[in-house]
Every structure is written in C-alpha cells, then in structure tokens.
N, C-alpha and C positions, 0 to 999 in steps of 0.2 A: 249114608249120604242120601239125602232127600234125594227124589226122581226127578230130572227135573222134567218137564212138559214143551215139548218146541211143536212147530207149526212150519211150517215151511214153505213159499211161495214160488212158482217157478216156472212158467212157461216150455222149459226144457223140456220135456220127459222121461231122457235119454242122462239129465246130470240130477231131474232129484231123483230125480228114482234110483241111481249109481249114490249120489248121499242116502238117503232109505237106509238102501242097499247098509254101505256099508256105516252106520249108526250104529244096526244092529246090534252086535253083539261088545256094547256098550250097554250091564244091564240097569246106567242111573239117568239113561237120557234116553225118552217116554220118545217116539212123533205122535202126539193127536189130532195135527191136520195136516192137510193137503191140501192146495190150491191151486186151480194153474192161471189164475186172472185174480188185475187185483178185484171184481166185481165178487167174485168166486168166493175169494177169499173173506172182509166183509160182514160178508152173508157168515158164516165158518164164526165168524168168534162172534157175532156179535150170540151165539147157540155152546162154544163150546171153550172153555179159560184157556191158559199155555202162559208160561215159564217166557221162554226166548223165542224165536221169529227168527224162518230166516228166510228175507227177501231181497229179491231178488232188483236188481236197478231195472230191467227194463222189461216190459210185459208192454203184450198185445195190448190190453184195453184205456189200460193208467200206464202213467211215470213212479220209478220206484218210490223219490220222492218224497215227494203229491201219496203215498199210498200210505210213504213211515210218517209226514204231519197225522196226517189223520187218525192213525193210530196214537199215536204219542194222546193225540187233544182226548181219542172216547178210550184209551184202555193204556194207561199211563206205567200202567207198570209192565209191561211189561218190553225184556229189553230186543231192542231187535238190530238183529249184526244184520247190512246192508250184505248182497251179492257182489262180486259184477267181475265182469272179462275184463276193464277199464286201473287203470291207474293213471291215470290224470285230477293235480291238483282238485280243479275243481269235482269233477263226481268224488271221491271222496271230499273235501269237504263241504258238498251242498248233504250227505248222508249224514255226515254232521250236525249239519245246521237241523238237520231234519228234526232230530231225536236221537238219532243210530247209538247205541254201543259201541259199536265195531266194526269195517270195512275190511272182507276179502277178498280174495282174485278167487279166479272158483280152480286154476290150479288150486290152489293151499291143497295140502295132506291131509288127510283125514286127521289124524295126531293134530297136528295146532287146530283143524275146525271144533273138533273137544273139546282143547282146554280155552277152544274163546266162549262156548258155550259154557262151560262151569267158571269162566271166568265173567261175565259179565253177569249171568247170573246171581255168583257170591259178593263179584266186586263192585256190578256194574255198569265198564265196561274194558276193551279188549283192542292194545294197537295192534298186527303186526310190524314190521322190518320192511315191510313194501312198502303200508300202506305210509308209518311214517315219512316214508323217505319222499316222497314230492310230497308234505305239508312243510317236512324243514325246509326241505326247498325253495318255496315260495316263498316264504318267511325269511333264510338269507336275501330273500332273490329283493325282497321287501325293501328289507336295513342297510342291504354290502352286495347291491349288483356285483363287483367287479369275486363275493367270494365267488357269490354265486356260481358264477363262471364255472372256478375250476370245481365245485360237489360233485354239477350238472355232469364234467367230463370228468370222472373218475371215470373207472373199465376194470374189468371184474380179468383184463388182456398187458402180452408185457408188450412194449412197445415191434421187436416180432412180428408179434403176433396181429398188429393194429396196419402193420404195415401189411400183412397179407388180404390182413381182408381190401382192405382200399386194390391191392391188388385183382380182388375174387371179382373187386364188384365193376371195374376197365370192362370184364371177361376176359381175365387174361389164363390160361390152361397151367393145371396142373405144372404142366415142366417148364411154361415161362417163366411161372414165379423162379421156381426150384436154382430155373436160370440169372431170372434179373438180382438175384439173391446171393449166390453162388451153393448152392444150396442143394443136394439132393429132389430128387423125389421122390422118395421114401421116406424125406425125414419131412412137408410140406405135408408128407400124406399126412402125419403122425401131428404134427401138431395144428394139422385141421381137428382131425377128432375128436385131439383137448380143448381145443375150442367147442368145440359141437357140445364135446360135455359140462364146460363153464355154462353156459347157458340152457341150457338142456332141451339143446334144436335137434330134430329129425334129417336136417337135409342143411347141404348148402344156403337153398335160398331163404330157409328158419334166419339158420345166422347174417345171412345177409341185412331180413328183418330186422333183427332183433338191434346189429348198428346204426340203421339205419335211426331208424328207435328214441334211440337212445343218443344219438347224438352224435355215435362218433364217429361215422363218414358221410359227405356226401356224393346225390349223383350230377 
C-alpha cells in the first residue's frame, strides 16, 4: 500500500502530539508536517507535499473553515479532514462546503481515524455516524419537521432510565429516587452505572450534560 503523507494542524499540543503518537504504528501513514497555527500551516504547505490534512476547526489565528477554503484553492489535491469537538450541523456542513473530505469529532477512536485517512486518500471522502446524524436531522427538519422531532429524541436510554435522569436533574438523592420508583438504592446505582457506560460519561454531571445537550431533559 502507498505511503499516505499526512499533515496535522491543531493548536492544542496534547491532542496534536497524542494523534501523532497514535498514528506512528501505522506503517502506511507518515506525518510529514505539523502546525500550531494557520499561518504556520500555509508556510509549511508551500514547501511540503502532503496527501491528507487533519485540520482543527478552531485555531487562535485563523478559522478552520477559512483555512480549508484557502488550502483547497491553493492545493486542490489535498484531502482535508476537519477535526472538532462540535457535532452541530452548522460546523459540519460549513466544513464540507469549504471542501473538506471528512469531519471527525476529537473523541474518535484512533482506529476509525486511520480508516478515515485511508478512505479519503483512496476514495475522496469518509463520513462517520456521528457527523452524519446532525446532517440527516437537518435535512429531515427542512422537509418533514414532525419527523425531525422524533429523530431528535431518539435516545439510548430506556423509559425508566429517562425517569431516573429527570429525577437526578431535579437534585433527588439516590435514596429519594429509589423511594420514588419503589426500587432499592443498589438498583438505582446499578442503573446509573449502565447509563454512564452507554454515553461514555465519567460521572453524573457528564450524564446530565449529555441529556441536556441531546434535548432529553430540561432544567
């Protein structure tokens, strides 16, 4: 398999170095350049040839969307993969409109990042499930608002788990939730552990943040 020459532009050194370190074992992927700003990136690309660019959406000196537009104008053969913590329709669609070949959330598994790099290099594009859902929701919202409502509220939680979430949001203690639902304290603790695992949250605060973000509960 051909060596894929990759560049990465991200002003967060911990994330950037983590990606570089994680990609090192993959023999067909070689990091050719790394940049901490849009200005530095453009300077390096003027001297270095790459196939795929991992581009942060938000850097201090330049907006990732504008950088992507500039790069596609100057170097149309470079496949750009947007990197972001935002899963909102606006950011995803704007990045694709700017010419990006893929959009990855920064919590992505390194295995899927490798798949994305290989896919955009070979096929020209790659779409993750997490990036697809906001776009699908928006398209449904435009054509069928009532259907969009139901898609928006698809949830990994069962009805009783949603009931627990709502009580947690109301600041009920574990024992109060148990009493309210006629269950044991241990059962509620077990349910909460399962819910944390479902969304990858580390604690109850993370669980509530997820629920609010997805529109599952209101405060």
